[in-house]
VMD Tcl script that draws the C-alpha trace (Angstrom):
set ca {
  {85.82 111.43 46.97}
  {82.35 110.19 47.78}
  {81.22 107.13 49.60}
  {83.74 104.22 49.80}
  {82.09 102.23 47.18}
  {82.58 104.56 44.47}
  {86.33 104.78 45.33}
  {88.46 102.58 42.97}
  {90.86 101.46 45.62}
  {88.31 99.63 47.50}
  {86.98 97.89 44.37}
  {90.56 96.79 43.95}
  {90.45 95.45 47.31}
  {87.26 93.61 46.77}
  {88.83 91.81 43.57}
  {91.85 90.87 45.63}
  {89.53 89.62 48.37}
  {87.69 87.44 45.75}
  {90.78 86.05 44.07}
  {92.29 85.00 47.44}
  {88.87 83.37 48.23}
  {89.10 81.34 45.05}
  {92.76 80.20 45.83}
  {91.64 79.44 49.39}
  {88.85 77.10 48.09}
  {91.35 75.34 45.55}
  {93.78 74.51 48.46}
  {90.94 73.61 50.93}
  {89.27 70.92 48.76}
  {92.24 68.49 49.73}
  {91.43 68.97 53.42}
  {87.68 68.29 52.93}
  {88.29 65.37 50.58}
  {91.20 64.04 52.63}
  {89.16 61.19 54.61}
  {87.95 59.86 51.35}
  {91.11 60.18 49.31}
  {93.16 58.46 52.23}
  {90.58 55.65 52.29}
  {90.51 55.26 48.39}
  {94.40 55.40 48.02}
  {95.43 53.91 51.50}
  {97.53 56.93 52.56}
  {98.70 57.41 56.13}
  {98.78 60.58 58.01}
  {102.60 60.84 57.32}
  {101.91 60.75 53.53}
  {99.10 63.33 53.85}
  {101.41 65.38 55.85}
  {104.07 64.81 52.91}
  {101.37 66.04 50.48}
  {100.85 69.10 52.44}
  {104.70 69.59 52.50}
  {104.81 69.44 48.69}
  {102.17 72.25 48.44}
  {103.92 74.59 51.09}
  {107.62 73.80 49.72}
  {106.29 74.85 46.24}
  {104.36 77.62 47.58}
  {107.45 79.09 49.03}
  {109.37 78.72 46.03}
  {106.59 80.32 44.20}
  {106.50 83.37 46.32}
  {110.06 83.84 46.10}
  {110.35 83.58 42.27}
  {106.90 85.36 41.89}
  {107.87 88.36 44.13}
  {110.62 89.31 41.46}
  {108.16 88.37 38.52}
  {105.40 90.58 39.63}
  {107.84 93.52 40.19}
  {108.96 93.07 36.77}
  {105.74 92.04 34.75}
  {103.42 94.43 36.99}
  {100.48 93.55 39.13}
  {97.92 93.21 36.51}
  {99.72 90.75 34.09}
  {101.60 88.81 36.59}
  {98.41 87.98 38.65}
  {96.52 87.19 35.63}
  {99.10 84.48 34.44}
  {99.28 83.01 37.91}
  {95.48 82.60 38.50}
  {95.17 80.84 35.10}
  {97.86 78.45 35.86}
  {96.92 77.55 39.57}
  {93.31 77.01 38.21}
  {94.65 74.44 35.68}
  {96.85 72.88 38.53}
  {93.53 72.60 40.72}
  {91.76 70.87 38.09}
  {94.50 68.46 37.55}
  {93.91 67.01 41.05}
  {90.87 65.22 39.64}
  {93.27 63.16 37.59}
  {95.45 62.30 40.46}
  {95.80 58.29 40.97}
  {97.91 57.89 44.41}
  {100.43 59.44 46.50}
  {102.65 60.82 43.75}
  {99.70 62.11 41.59}
  {98.59 64.34 44.52}
  {102.12 65.09 45.44}
  {102.78 66.53 42.07}
  {99.37 68.46 41.59}
  {99.87 70.00 45.12}
  {103.31 71.26 44.21}
  {102.10 72.74 40.84}
  {99.14 74.38 42.76}
  {101.40 75.74 45.38}
  {104.04 77.11 42.91}
  {101.27 78.92 41.00}
  {99.48 80.27 43.87}
  {102.73 81.81 45.29}
  {102.03 85.02 43.22}
  {98.79 85.77 44.99}
  {99.90 87.61 48.20}
  {103.14 89.21 46.50}
  {100.91 90.76 43.83}
  {98.03 91.63 46.42}
  {100.52 93.36 48.60}
  {102.10 95.03 45.75}
  {98.63 96.29 44.76}
  {97.91 97.68 48.20}
  {101.30 99.47 48.17}
  {100.16 100.96 44.82}
  {96.72 102.00 45.71}
  {96.39 102.57 49.46}
  {97.69 105.12 51.83}
  {99.48 103.81 54.82}
  {96.58 104.59 57.22}
  {94.31 102.24 55.19}
  {96.71 99.46 54.45}
  {95.94 97.31 57.61}
  {92.12 97.55 56.50}
  {93.06 96.70 52.75}
  {95.25 93.79 54.12}
  {92.41 92.76 56.27}
  {90.17 92.52 53.29}
  {92.72 90.23 51.32}
  {93.38 88.01 54.32}
  {89.38 87.86 54.78}
  {89.47 86.26 51.30}
  {91.31 83.41 52.82}
  {88.64 83.00 55.51}
  {85.93 83.49 53.01}
  {87.30 80.67 50.89}
  {87.46 78.51 53.99}
  {84.02 79.31 54.93}
  {82.60 78.42 51.39}
  {84.74 75.38 50.97}
  {83.11 73.00 53.55}
  {79.56 73.37 52.51}
  {80.19 73.77 48.87}
  {82.93 71.15 48.58}
  {81.12 68.76 50.85}
  {77.86 69.04 48.80}
  {79.88 68.34 45.71}
  {81.73 65.51 47.17}
  {78.61 63.90 48.60}
  {76.55 64.17 45.30}
  {79.26 64.06 42.55}
  {82.50 62.71 44.02}
  {85.65 64.36 45.10}
  {86.95 64.91 41.51}
  {84.17 67.46 40.70}
  {85.22 69.52 43.93}
  {88.53 70.26 42.38}
  {87.07 71.14 39.04}
  {84.42 73.69 40.06}
  {86.89 76.16 41.82}
  {89.31 75.76 39.09}
  {86.80 77.00 36.60}
  {85.91 79.86 38.91}
  {89.38 81.22 38.97}
  {89.57 81.41 35.19}
  {86.41 83.28 35.11}
  {87.91 85.94 37.61}
  {90.88 86.46 35.41}
  {88.59 87.95 32.71}
  {87.23 90.58 35.39}
  {90.62 91.52 36.75}
  {92.31 91.99 33.40}
  {89.32 94.33 32.36}
  {89.40 96.41 35.61}
  {92.90 96.76 37.29}
  {95.01 99.63 36.25}
  {97.59 101.59 38.23}
  {96.26 104.77 39.83}
  {98.52 106.92 37.74}
  {97.12 105.52 34.48}
  {93.57 104.56 35.72}
  {91.05 106.05 32.91}
  {88.10 106.94 35.37}
  {89.83 107.52 38.75}
  {89.18 111.05 40.30}
  {92.28 113.33 40.87}
  {91.74 113.50 44.53}
  {91.98 109.62 44.85}
  {94.91 109.54 42.52}
  {96.97 111.94 44.54}
  {95.92 110.01 47.72}
  {97.30 106.97 46.24}
  {100.46 108.39 44.91}
  {101.47 110.76 47.77}
  {101.97 108.12 50.39}
  {103.92 105.57 48.75}
  {107.49 104.71 50.13}
  {110.03 106.64 47.86}
  {112.57 104.87 45.84}
  {116.15 105.59 47.07}
  {118.57 106.14 44.36}
  {118.01 105.63 40.65}
  {114.35 104.74 40.13}
  {114.95 103.53 36.50}
  {117.55 100.94 37.70}
  {116.20 97.43 36.74}
  {117.84 94.95 39.12}
  {117.84 91.26 38.63}
  {115.97 89.21 40.96}
  {119.33 87.90 42.47}
  {120.59 91.55 42.88}
  {117.28 92.59 44.68}
  {117.40 89.67 47.06}
  {121.02 90.44 47.99}
  {120.28 94.14 48.42}
  {117.33 93.86 50.70}
  {118.93 91.06 52.71}
  {121.46 93.84 54.00}
  {118.69 95.18 56.21}
  {117.69 93.71 59.55}
  {114.06 94.56 58.95}
  {114.04 92.22 55.94}
  {115.40 89.56 58.18}
  {112.67 90.35 60.88}
  {109.96 89.69 58.20}
  {111.68 86.57 56.87}
  {112.30 84.89 60.26}
  {108.95 85.91 61.67}
  {107.14 84.43 58.89}
  {109.20 81.34 58.79}
  {108.22 80.71 62.56}
  {104.69 81.83 62.54}
  {102.92 81.10 59.25}
  {102.58 77.38 60.02}
  {99.79 78.37 62.73}
  {97.17 79.31 60.33}
  {97.92 76.46 57.71}
  {97.62 74.08 60.47}
  {94.05 75.00 61.20}
  {93.11 75.03 57.55}
  {94.79 71.57 56.74}
  {94.18 69.65 59.66}
  {91.15 70.83 61.49}
  {88.50 69.17 59.11}
  {90.44 65.95 59.27}
  {90.71 66.37 63.11}
  {87.05 66.76 63.66}
  {86.36 63.70 61.44}
  {88.90 61.49 62.92}
  {89.06 62.56 66.59}
  {85.60 64.22 67.05}
  {83.49 61.80 64.92}
  {82.25 64.15 62.17}
  {80.63 62.94 58.95}
  {81.83 64.70 55.71}
  {78.43 66.50 55.86}
  {78.99 67.64 59.46}
  {82.45 69.04 58.53}
  {80.76 70.59 55.50}
  {78.73 72.95 57.82}
  {80.25 73.07 61.22}
  {84.08 73.37 60.13}
  {83.11 76.49 58.32}
  {82.38 78.25 61.72}
  {86.11 78.77 62.69}
  {86.65 80.61 59.36}
  {83.75 82.73 59.99}
  {85.79 83.72 63.02}
  {88.81 84.22 60.80}
  {87.05 86.65 58.51}
  {85.82 88.47 61.49}
  {89.35 88.74 62.96}
  {90.65 89.86 59.60}
  {88.22 92.73 59.39}
  {88.26 93.50 62.97}
  {92.13 93.58 63.05}
  {92.33 95.74 59.98}
  {89.79 98.09 61.20}
  {91.47 98.55 64.56}
  {94.81 99.06 62.99}
  {93.41 101.88 60.80}
  {91.42 103.39 63.72}
  {94.60 103.62 65.82}
  {96.56 105.34 63.21}
  {93.72 107.85 62.58}
  {93.54 108.68 66.24}
  {97.29 109.59 66.35}
  {99.15 106.44 67.17}
  {102.29 105.95 64.98}
  {102.34 103.24 62.29}
  {105.03 101.40 64.37}
  {102.92 101.52 67.53}
  {99.81 100.38 66.03}
  {101.32 97.57 63.81}
  {103.10 96.18 66.86}
  {100.38 96.49 69.35}
  {97.79 94.56 67.02}
  {100.58 91.97 66.26}
  {101.11 91.14 69.97}
  {97.28 91.25 70.81}
  {96.74 88.77 68.03}
  {99.60 86.58 69.01}
  {98.51 86.37 72.65}
  {94.95 85.39 71.63}
  {96.30 82.33 69.78}
  {97.12 80.76 73.35}
  {93.54 79.60 73.44}
  {94.44 76.83 71.15}
  {96.48 75.03 73.63}
  {93.48 72.79 75.23}
  {91.65 72.28 71.97}
  {92.41 68.53 71.89}
  {91.68 67.94 75.62}
  {88.29 69.54 76.22}
  {85.56 66.96 76.40}
  {82.89 68.70 74.45}
  {83.27 69.10 70.37}
  {81.58 72.57 70.62}
  {84.16 73.92 72.86}
  {86.98 72.60 70.94}
  {85.52 74.15 67.86}
  {85.02 77.39 69.76}
  {88.58 77.63 70.94}
  {89.90 76.71 67.47}
  {87.72 79.47 65.97}
  {89.19 82.09 68.62}
  {92.57 81.02 67.80}
  {92.03 81.30 64.03}
  {90.55 84.90 64.58}
  {93.44 86.01 66.60}
  {95.78 84.80 63.94}
  {94.05 87.01 61.46}
  {93.94 90.04 63.82}
  {97.59 89.68 63.76}
  {98.12 89.24 60.09}
  {96.14 92.27 59.30}
  {98.90 94.39 60.81}
  {102.00 91.98 60.09}
  {101.28 91.67 56.23}
  {101.33 95.42 55.47}
  {104.96 95.76 56.89}
  {106.51 95.20 53.68}
  {104.64 98.09 52.12}
  {105.30 100.22 55.12}
  {109.19 99.58 54.93}
  {109.91 99.40 51.26}
  {109.38 101.13 48.04}
  {106.08 99.87 46.11}
  {108.32 99.14 43.06}
  {109.85 96.31 45.23}
  {107.09 95.35 47.76}
  {106.35 92.05 45.84}
  {110.08 91.12 45.86}
  {110.35 91.59 49.67}
  {107.03 90.06 50.33}
  {108.12 87.11 47.97}
  {111.25 86.58 50.22}
  {109.30 86.73 53.36}
  {106.41 84.74 52.03}
  {108.82 81.96 50.91}
  {110.15 81.71 54.40}
  {106.82 81.40 55.83}
  {105.67 78.76 53.25}
  {108.96 76.83 53.94}
  {108.38 76.97 57.58}
  {104.79 75.97 57.10}
  {105.89 72.94 54.90}
  {108.27 71.59 57.42}
  {105.76 72.36 60.35}
  {103.03 70.20 58.45}
  {105.16 67.42 57.88}
  {106.42 67.36 61.20}
  {102.87 67.67 62.51}
  {101.75 64.67 60.55}
  {104.56 62.59 62.18}
  {103.67 63.95 65.64}
  {100.10 63.05 65.18}
  {100.91 59.56 64.05}
  {103.09 59.21 67.07}
  {101.59 61.09 69.93}
  {98.30 62.34 68.87}
  {97.15 65.95 68.41}
  {97.80 67.56 71.80}
  {101.40 68.29 71.50}
  {100.58 69.81 68.06}
  {97.99 72.10 69.41}
  {100.46 73.28 72.29}
  {103.19 73.97 69.68}
  {100.62 75.91 67.42}
  {99.50 78.06 70.37}
  {103.14 79.35 70.88}
  {104.33 79.89 67.35}
  {102.75 83.38 67.01}
  {104.26 84.43 70.34}
  {107.75 83.74 68.81}
  {106.87 85.56 65.69}
  {105.66 88.79 67.57}
  {108.85 88.76 69.41}
  {111.06 88.48 66.29}
  {109.10 91.38 64.87}
  {109.69 93.50 67.87}
  {113.54 92.72 68.17}
  {114.50 92.86 64.51}
  {112.09 95.66 63.38}
  {112.79 98.12 66.13}
  {110.97 101.07 64.27}
  {108.30 100.65 61.40}
  {109.37 103.46 59.07}
  {110.23 103.64 55.33}
  {113.65 102.11 54.62}
  {114.60 105.12 52.65}
  {114.45 107.08 55.84}
  {116.55 104.48 57.84}
  {120.30 104.53 58.03}
  {121.48 101.21 56.32}
  {122.22 98.92 58.94}
  {123.10 95.38 57.80}
  {121.71 92.52 59.69}
}
mol new
graphics top color blue
foreach p $ca { graphics top sphere $p radius 0.5 }
foreach p [lrange $ca 0 end-1] q [lrange $ca 1 end] { graphics top cylinder $p $q radius 0.2 }
display resetview
């Protein structure tokens, strides 16, 4: 098939990385601009937490609805529409004039961004063999880290020189430009006009087969009810509900923490708070590569996925002392290692839907678990805001350090074997 950069599936992976990066910048602008916005509109930490809640509650609803929409409209069309609308939502933040304005803009952004990961995971299921899915997922999750790396310097400079409103407009425009490139280049492997026959066969031969009538078009409600019969679905849903809030805590609260508790200026944040998200990308790529390597060395998909999930979850424990160490650089290093560990875990956790379920329905199942993850994250962020106002940051860092351990335990208990659902006896939860 030639070198990897000439293989169509890795080009698809890079496109997914880029759109995830754009979406990550869109959502991160609020975190970097938070100190100025809070001062301009006299917002408390509890109100800021409520604004974060608006994003994640809508993000959860968006994933639940988008999963079924992506499976029905197809990856190419659905993701194009979603990115256009979330780019518009990002630009609307510049017009907000108080708590409810930001609350509404965040909710609209979250609702539209809910399609990103269901569509990306469906694209991975459509294009990548099982051994490569952790690496492809690592690319997608690296997009989140890339956005978080770019956001502090880019957004910080835009805020410093042009005001916070401009910082919401620029990434919104970038998203609209991405749609043109995506719509031009994404096709299913079975219909791609320039793919080699060898790569086409590689993509098609390792998909999870559809059990039963492949032509049946279930409604979203029927699909949800059908897949909730399986304990594997509940394993994904409950694990995401418990664990997703850990990463979002760092992306939402770390810039504000470094300003309010460690004395960073907005320009300090613009450069230094990018460091943890460099670690996040290294964790994504290292976790994806390690998972792929283990499978190619003969490990089963089940053993590889769970080993990497547990390794990452245990690594997050370094977040426990972040708020009590004396030196700012040590706090930043511990936060960086914790974020990297979360991404190591995610590179093997996120492909599970594609490992278990038919490609036709991956976005639907991903949307269910992603909705649970965003719902849990919404509740945690609101609760974190209250805890920070009442008790400071330390209890929050302790809670965050433990969430991924509980998540890994739920995966091990409720998904006893990672294998295509069609090869499993139906065992209702």
